Each structure stands twice: as structure tokens, then as C-alpha cells.
C-alpha positions as CSV (number, residue, x, y, z in Angstrom):
1,X,36.1,36.0,-0.9
2,X,33.4,37.3,-3.2
3,X,34.0,34.5,-5.6
4,X,33.9,31.9,-2.8
5,X,30.6,33.5,-1.6
6,X,29.1,33.2,-5.1
7,X,30.3,29.6,-5.2
8,X,28.5,28.8,-2.1
9,X,25.3,30.7,-3.2
10,X,25.5,28.6,-6.3
11,X,25.9,25.5,-4.4
12,X,22.9,26.4,-2.4
13,X,20.6,26.7,-5.4
14,X,21.6,23.1,-6.8
15,X,19.3,20.1,-6.6
16,X,22.0,18.5,-4.6
17,X,21.7,20.9,-1.7
18,X,17.8,20.8,-1.7
19,X,17.4,17.2,-2.1
20,X,15.3,15.3,0.5
21,X,15.0,11.6,1.3
22,X,11.6,11.8,-0.2
23,X,12.9,13.1,-3.5
24,X,15.7,10.4,-3.5
25,X,13.1,7.6,-2.9
26,X,10.9,8.8,-5.7
27,X,13.8,9.1,-8.2
28,X,14.6,5.6,-7.3
29,X,11.1,4.6,-8.1
30,X,11.3,6.4,-11.3
31,X,14.4,4.6,-12.3
32,X,12.8,1.2,-11.3
33,X,9.8,2.1,-13.7
34,X,12.2,2.8,-16.5
35,X,14.1,-0.2,-15.8
36,X,11.0,-2.5,-15.8
37,X,9.9,-1.0,-19.0
38,X,13.2,-1.6,-20.8
39,X,14.4,-4.8,-19.1
40,X,11.1,-6.7,-18.5
41,X,9.1,-5.0,-21.2
42,X,6.2,-4.3,-18.9
43,X,3.9,-1.7,-20.6
44,X,6.8,0.3,-22.0
45,X,4.8,2.8,-23.7
46,X,3.4,3.8,-20.4
47,X,6.1,2.9,-17.7
48,X,8.9,4.6,-19.5
49,X,7.4,8.1,-19.9
50,X,5.8,7.8,-16.5
51,X,9.0,6.7,-14.7
52,X,11.0,9.6,-16.4
53,X,8.3,12.0,-15.5
54,X,8.8,10.8,-11.8
55,X,12.5,11.6,-12.0
56,X,11.8,14.9,-13.5
57,X,9.1,15.9,-10.9
58,X,11.3,15.1,-8.0
59,X,14.2,17.3,-8.8
60,X,14.2,20.1,-6.2
61,X,13.9,23.7,-7.3
62,X,14.4,27.1,-5.8
63,X,11.0,28.4,-4.3
64,X,9.6,31.0,-6.6
65,X,10.7,29.3,-9.8
66,X,7.7,28.1,-11.6
67,X,8.8,24.6,-12.7
68,X,6.5,21.8,-11.3
69,X,3.1,20.7,-12.5
70,X,1.7,22.4,-9.4
71,X,3.3,25.9,-10.2
72,X,1.0,28.2,-11.9
73,X,2.3,29.3,-15.3
74,X,5.1,26.6,-15.6
75,X,5.4,24.7,-18.7
76,X,4.7,21.4,-16.9
77,X,1.5,22.8,-15.5
78,X,0.2,23.4,-19.1
79,X,1.1,19.9,-19.9
80,X,-0.5,18.6,-16.7
81,X,-3.8,20.6,-17.8
82,X,-4.8,17.8,-20.1
83,X,-4.7,15.4,-17.1
84,X,-6.2,17.5,-14.3
85,X,-9.0,18.7,-16.6
86,X,-9.7,15.0,-18.1
87,X,-8.8,16.0,-21.7
88,X,-6.1,13.3,-22.5
89,X,-8.3,10.3,-21.5
90,X,-11.1,10.7,-24.1
91,X,-8.4,11.2,-26.7
92,X,-6.8,7.9,-25.8
93,X,-10.2,6.3,-26.0
94,X,-10.6,7.6,-29.4
95,X,-7.3,5.8,-30.4
96,X,-8.4,2.7,-28.7
97,X,-11.6,2.6,-30.5
98,X,-9.9,3.1,-33.8
99,X,-7.5,0.0,-32.9
100,X,-10.4,-2.3,-31.5
101,X,-11.9,-5.0,-33.4
102,X,-15.2,-6.0,-31.7
103,X,-15.8,-9.0,-33.9
104,X,-15.0,-11.7,-31.3
105,X,-17.4,-9.9,-28.8
106,X,-20.2,-9.6,-31.5
107,X,-19.7,-13.2,-32.5
108,X,-20.3,-14.5,-29.1
109,X,-22.3,-11.9,-27.2
110,X,-22.6,-13.9,-23.9
111,X,-18.9,-13.2,-23.2
112,X,-19.9,-9.5,-22.6
113,X,-21.1,-10.7,-19.2
114,X,-17.5,-11.7,-18.3
115,X,-16.4,-8.0,-19.0
116,X,-19.3,-7.0,-16.8
117,X,-18.5,-9.4,-14.0
118,X,-14.9,-8.2,-13.6
119,X,-16.2,-4.8,-12.6
120,X,-17.2,-6.3,-9.2
121,X,-13.7,-5.2,-8.1
122,X,-14.7,-1.6,-8.5
123,X,-17.7,-1.7,-6.3
124,X,-16.3,-3.9,-3.6
125,X,-13.2,-1.7,-3.3
126,X,-15.5,1.2,-3.3
127,X,-17.3,-0.1,-0.2
128,X,-14.0,-1.0,1.3
129,X,-12.7,2.5,1.0
130,X,-15.8,3.8,2.5
131,X,-15.3,1.6,5.5
132,X,-11.6,2.8,5.8
133,X,-12.9,6.5,6.1
134,X,-12.6,7.9,2.6
135,X,-15.5,10.1,1.6
136,X,-17.7,8.6,-1.5
137,X,-15.9,10.6,-4.1
138,X,-12.5,9.5,-3.1
139,X,-13.7,6.1,-2.6
140,X,-15.2,5.9,-6.1
141,X,-12.0,7.3,-7.6
142,X,-9.9,4.5,-5.8
143,X,-12.3,1.8,-6.7
144,X,-12.0,2.4,-10.4
145,X,-8.5,1.4,-10.3
146,X,-9.9,-2.2,-10.3
147,X,-11.0,-1.7,-14.0
148,X,-7.3,-1.8,-14.9
149,X,-8.0,1.2,-17.2
150,X,-5.7,4.1,-16.5
151,X,-7.5,6.7,-18.7
152,X,-10.9,5.9,-17.2
153,X,-9.2,6.2,-13.6
154,X,-7.6,9.5,-14.5
155,X,-10.9,10.8,-16.0
156,X,-13.0,9.9,-12.9
157,X,-10.4,11.0,-10.2
158,X,-10.0,14.4,-12.2
159,X,-13.8,15.0,-11.8
160,X,-14.3,13.6,-8.3
161,X,-11.0,13.5,-6.4
162,X,-8.4,15.8,-8.1
163,X,-6.3,15.9,-5.0
164,X,-5.7,12.1,-5.3
165,X,-5.1,12.1,-9.0
166,X,-1.4,11.5,-9.0
167,X,-1.6,8.5,-6.7
168,X,-4.5,7.0,-8.4
169,X,-3.0,7.4,-11.8
170,X,0.4,5.8,-10.8
171,X,-1.4,2.9,-9.1
172,X,-3.8,2.3,-12.1
173,X,-0.8,2.3,-14.6
174,X,1.5,0.3,-12.3
175,X,-1.1,-2.5,-12.0
176,X,-1.9,-2.5,-15.7
177,X,2.0,-2.9,-16.4
178,X,2.0,-5.8,-13.8
179,X,-0.8,-7.7,-15.4
180,X,1.5,-10.6,-16.4
181,X,2.7,-10.9,-12.7
182,X,-0.6,-10.3,-10.9
183,X,-3.1,-12.4,-12.9
184,X,-1.6,-15.9,-13.5
185,X,-1.5,-16.9,-9.9
186,X,-5.1,-15.9,-9.4
187,X,-6.3,-17.7,-12.6
188,X,-4.5,-20.8,-11.6
189,X,-5.7,-20.8,-8.1
190,X,-9.4,-20.5,-9.2
191,X,-9.3,-23.1,-12.1
192,X,-8.5,-26.8,-12.3
193,X,-6.4,-28.3,-15.0
194,X,-9.4,-29.7,-16.7
195,X,-10.9,-26.3,-16.9
196,X,-7.9,-24.8,-18.3
197,X,-7.8,-27.3,-21.0
198,X,-11.2,-26.6,-22.3
199,X,-11.1,-25.7,-26.1
200,X,-13.7,-23.3,-27.5
201,X,-15.1,-23.1,-31.0
202,X,-13.8,-20.6,-33.5
203,X,-15.8,-17.3,-33.4
204,X,-18.4,-17.0,-36.2
205,X,-18.0,-14.6,-39.0
206,X,-19.2,-11.0,-38.3
207,X,-20.4,-9.0,-41.3
208,X,-19.2,-5.5,-42.1
209,X,-22.8,-4.3,-41.5
210,X,-22.9,-5.5,-38.0
211,X,-19.5,-3.9,-37.2
212,X,-20.8,-0.6,-38.5
213,X,-24.2,-0.7,-36.8
214,X,-22.6,-1.9,-33.4
215,X,-20.7,1.4,-32.3
216,X,-23.8,3.5,-33.0
217,X,-26.3,1.2,-31.1
218,X,-23.9,0.3,-28.4
219,X,-23.2,4.1,-27.7
220,X,-26.9,4.8,-27.6
221,X,-27.5,2.1,-25.0
222,X,-24.4,2.9,-22.8
223,X,-25.1,6.7,-22.8
224,X,-28.6,6.0,-21.8
225,X,-27.5,3.8,-18.8
226,X,-24.7,6.2,-17.8
227,X,-24.9,9.7,-19.2
228,X,-21.6,10.4,-17.3
229,X,-19.8,8.1,-19.7
230,X,-20.8,9.8,-22.8
231,X,-17.3,11.5,-23.3
232,X,-15.4,8.3,-22.9
233,X,-17.8,6.0,-24.5
234,X,-18.6,8.5,-27.3
235,X,-14.8,8.9,-28.2
236,X,-14.4,5.0,-28.1
237,X,-17.2,4.4,-30.4
238,X,-16.4,7.2,-32.8
239,X,-12.9,5.8,-33.2
240,X,-14.4,2.4,-33.9
241,X,-16.8,3.8,-36.4
242,X,-14.0,5.7,-38.2
243,X,-12.2,2.3,-38.4
244,X,-15.2,0.2,-39.5
245,X,-16.9,2.6,-41.9
246,X,-14.1,2.2,-44.5
247,X,-14.6,5.7,-45.7
248,X,-12.5,7.5,-43.0
249,X,-9.2,5.5,-43.1
250,X,-7.0,8.5,-42.9
251,X,-8.8,9.6,-39.8
252,X,-8.7,6.2,-38.2
253,X,-5.0,5.8,-38.9
254,X,-4.2,9.2,-37.4
255,X,-6.2,8.4,-34.2
256,X,-4.7,4.9,-33.7
257,X,-1.1,5.9,-34.5
258,X,0.2,9.6,-34.3
259,X,-2.5,11.0,-32.0
260,X,-2.6,8.2,-29.4
261,X,1.1,8.1,-29.3
262,X,1.5,11.9,-28.7
263,X,-1.2,11.9,-26.0
264,X,0.4,8.8,-24.3
265,X,3.8,10.5,-24.0
266,X,2.2,13.7,-22.7
267,X,-0.1,11.9,-20.3
268,X,2.5,9.5,-19.0
269,X,5.2,12.2,-18.5
270,X,3.0,14.6,-16.8
271,X,1.4,12.1,-14.6
272,X,4.8,11.0,-13.5
273,X,5.9,14.5,-12.9
274,X,3.0,15.1,-10.5
275,X,4.4,12.5,-8.0
276,X,6.4,14.9,-6.0
277,X,7.6,13.4,-2.8
278,X,5.8,15.8,-0.4
279,X,2.5,15.2,-2.0
280,X,2.9,11.6,-3.0
281,X,4.8,9.9,-0.1
282,X,1.9,9.8,2.5
283,X,0.0,7.2,4.3
284,X,-3.0,7.8,2.1
285,X,-1.1,7.1,-1.1
286,X,0.1,3.8,0.3
287,X,-3.4,3.0,1.3
288,X,-4.6,3.8,-2.3
289,X,-2.0,1.5,-3.8
290,X,-3.1,-1.2,-1.3
291,X,-6.8,-0.8,-2.1
292,X,-5.9,-0.6,-5.9
293,X,-4.1,-3.9,-5.7
294,X,-7.1,-5.5,-3.9
295,X,-9.5,-4.0,-6.5
296,X,-7.5,-5.5,-9.4
297,X,-7.2,-8.9,-7.9
298,X,-11.0,-9.1,-7.1
299,X,-11.8,-8.0,-10.5
300,X,-9.7,-10.8,-12.0
301,X,-11.2,-13.3,-9.6
302,X,-14.6,-12.0,-10.3
303,X,-14.4,-12.7,-14.1
304,X,-12.9,-16.1,-13.6
305,X,-15.5,-17.2,-11.0
306,X,-18.3,-15.8,-13.2
307,X,-17.2,-17.9,-16.2
308,X,-17.2,-21.0,-14.0
309,X,-20.8,-20.1,-12.9
310,X,-21.8,-19.7,-16.6
311,X,-20.5,-23.1,-17.4
312,X,-23.0,-24.7,-15.1
313,X,-25.8,-23.3,-17.4
314,X,-24.0,-23.7,-20.8
315,X,-24.0,-26.7,-23.1
316,X,-20.9,-25.6,-24.8
317,X,-18.3,-24.7,-22.0
318,X,-16.1,-21.7,-22.0
319,X,-12.6,-21.8,-20.8
320,X,-12.9,-19.9,-17.3
321,X,-9.4,-18.5,-18.1
322,X,-10.8,-15.9,-20.3
323,X,-12.9,-14.5,-17.5
324,X,-9.7,-12.9,-16.2
325,X,-9.5,-10.8,-19.4
326,X,-12.8,-8.9,-18.3
327,X,-10.4,-6.3,-16.9
328,X,-9.8,-3.7,-19.5
329,X,-6.1,-3.9,-19.8
330,X,-6.2,-4.3,-23.5
331,X,-4.8,-6.4,-25.0
332,X,-2.3,-7.5,-22.1
333,X,-4.9,-9.5,-20.1
334,X,-6.0,-11.4,-23.1
335,X,-2.3,-12.1,-23.8
336,X,-1.9,-13.4,-20.3
337,X,-5.0,-15.7,-20.9
338,X,-3.4,-17.1,-24.1
339,X,0.0,-17.6,-22.1
340,X,-1.6,-19.4,-19.2
341,X,-3.8,-21.6,-21.5
342,X,-0.9,-22.5,-23.7
343,X,1.3,-23.7,-20.7
344,X,-1.5,-26.4,-20.3
345,X,-2.0,-27.2,-24.0
346,X,0.3,-25.5,-26.6
347,X,-2.3,-26.0,-29.2
348,X,-5.2,-24.3,-27.4
349,X,-5.6,-20.7,-28.9
350,X,-7.7,-18.5,-26.6
351,X,-6.3,-15.1,-27.5
352,X,-9.4,-14.2,-29.8
353,X,-11.9,-15.6,-27.3
354,X,-10.3,-13.6,-24.6
355,X,-10.4,-10.4,-26.5
356,X,-14.3,-10.4,-26.3
357,X,-14.4,-9.9,-22.4
358,X,-11.3,-7.8,-22.8
359,X,-13.0,-5.1,-25.0
360,X,-16.2,-5.6,-23.1
361,X,-14.1,-4.5,-20.0
362,X,-13.1,-1.3,-21.6
363,X,-16.8,-0.3,-22.1
364,X,-17.8,-1.8,-18.8
365,X,-15.3,0.3,-16.8
366,X,-16.2,3.4,-18.6
367,X,-20.0,2.9,-17.9
368,X,-19.0,2.2,-14.1
369,X,-17.1,5.6,-14.0
370,X,-20.1,7.2,-15.7
371,X,-22.5,5.7,-13.1
372,X,-20.3,6.7,-10.1
373,X,-19.9,10.2,-11.4
374,X,-23.5,10.6,-12.1
375,X,-24.6,9.5,-8.7
376,X,-21.8,11.3,-6.7
377,X,-21.8,14.6,-8.5
378,X,-25.3,15.5,-7.2
């Protein structure tokens, strides 16, 4: 009898006995994320660790055992510290800076305007979230999803709306992964075949001196406009200066390879592990997902429409498809522009042109986050 009692006590402590429908649903969601990463190749470096983290985070445990990201002293809570305190995003920006070539943007500076125009999705969604009853800090954190920049969304929400961090992070990275699905229909809807066939001149050569001066000057200008963005922008341009200076190649290699890979694993896994069903499966989370999708769609449309408006005043027309790359999903949105353009004309190469608004979008979304933080922190 004692052995049977021990057996039943053991069974009561298993995850099977404590599993809820919410946990089961989230585990299925995690499996879907992992499947999309492996089968569809949708942003696998992000979706795979996030998806597995979702599975891990929804395994039930005995009350009193410090296992989840929300249990003080647990291993996962220490990993999640880098997310909740906004440590991981600047480190990712350092790696992005060390990988980014700003030459195409410097060769055609007017394309920076497309990166700025795409940020309209952030502010329209901010207003929409306010209308739906979210407070200004929550609304700003939701709106930044439209920038299609996961690290920026995590950084801002960790400062303004830490209670929404899990839902916002998952939404931001989900839409980043779904760029090849979401953007093409919007791009085709807003452009004519004639516009999609526009060919652009090859970018001019940018000197090494320009590449070295740019990160310093750009940081000073961006920091003066939005002091709240100095951590993200500072790390981005430091990484770029490490790359372009040609005297710190070891540091640049570390930033764009080992370091960014390690941080991406830790960030993705811990964000996924934060999506416990009891905290995540709420009406508020679903509303955040809806608003995030709206924000991303508006941002894509804003970039394309602004490119069409620019063409009214330009002698040398730009292909309005590249406006969609103004969201900062680097380099996926630029690849989508190339893909859509080549379906109309296999010999039209838009990738390098699209990278200009794409990298400008990274800067733009970080500046927007800095502005929102500066205004709402008061």
C-alpha cells in the first residue's frame, strides 16, 4: 500500500497531472514556431529558440519549485534578466552594426526618407492603442512592433511596459519572421506593374572616409534628437565603426559572429520561456497581436506610398517597392523587395537599393523608441 501511495504521489507531481488546456495550447504554438523555422525557413535563428522556449516555459511545475522565468532565484529568471532589464537588445545592435554596410544609404541619401516614412505605423498604432484604452506607456510599447525590430520592441517595453514584455516580444519576432508572407500582398496592392518594373541606377561608390565619418556624425545627430535612443544607437554605430575603421577587425568579427549568436540564443529562448499560459493567453495579449499586425501593415504601406509620392518630384524615378524595406527587418524585407521585383523582371536587381531604406529603418525605429521613452518617462 505504501508503494502505491508513493506512486500516486509521484504521479501528482508530474507535468501530465498539472497540465492545463492553456499549457497544451502554448506547447502546440511552440511546436508550430519550431516547425516554421525548420520547414519554412522563417527567421530560424529567432523562431527556433523562441519556439523551444515556449515549450519549456509551459511545462507545469510544483508550486514552490523555482523553475520559471518569473520565479526569483531560478536559472531561467537569471537568463531572462537580460531581457527584462533591456541588456540583450543593445548587444544585438552592436552585432548588427558590425554586420551592416551603410554604403547604399550614403550613396543615395534621399532613400533615408523611406526608412523614416515606414515608421508611421508606430505612431498610428500608438494612437489606436490609446483609443482602445491602453495607457500611453503600454500604447507606445505596442506601437513599436510596427518597426519590425524585435530588439527595439523589447528594449522599449522593458522600460515602459514590462508587464507586456512577453506578448510584445513574441508579436514583434513573429511578424519579423512572417515578412515574406505579410509584405508582398501589400506591395502588389499599392503598386502598378509599370511601377514594379522601374529600374534604378547602380549606387555610386562610397569612400572609406565617408564610411568612417558616418557612424560618428549619425550618432551625434540621432542622440541629440532622441537622447533616449543613445544606448541602442550608440551600440549600433560603435559596431559599424569597429567594422569600417579597419583597425579593430577582431572586435568586429566577435560582435557580428560569436557575440550576436550567443545573445540571440539567450534572448530567443528566455522570451519564449516567458510565455506561460496563465500570463500569456489573455484578451490583452490577443489585442496586442492584432494591433502589432496592423502596425506592421501600416508601416509597409507607409513606405511604399511615400516612395510613390517622392516619384512625383523626382526626375530619376525610384521603384516604389523599395519603400516596403523601410521597416527594419534587416535584411529580410530587402530580400522580399528583390523577390517581388524579380517576379516582374528577372533582370531587375533591387536588393542593394532596398538595403538603404532597410538600414535607415533600423535607425528610425530606434530613434522613435528613444522619442517615445523620453516623452513618456516624465
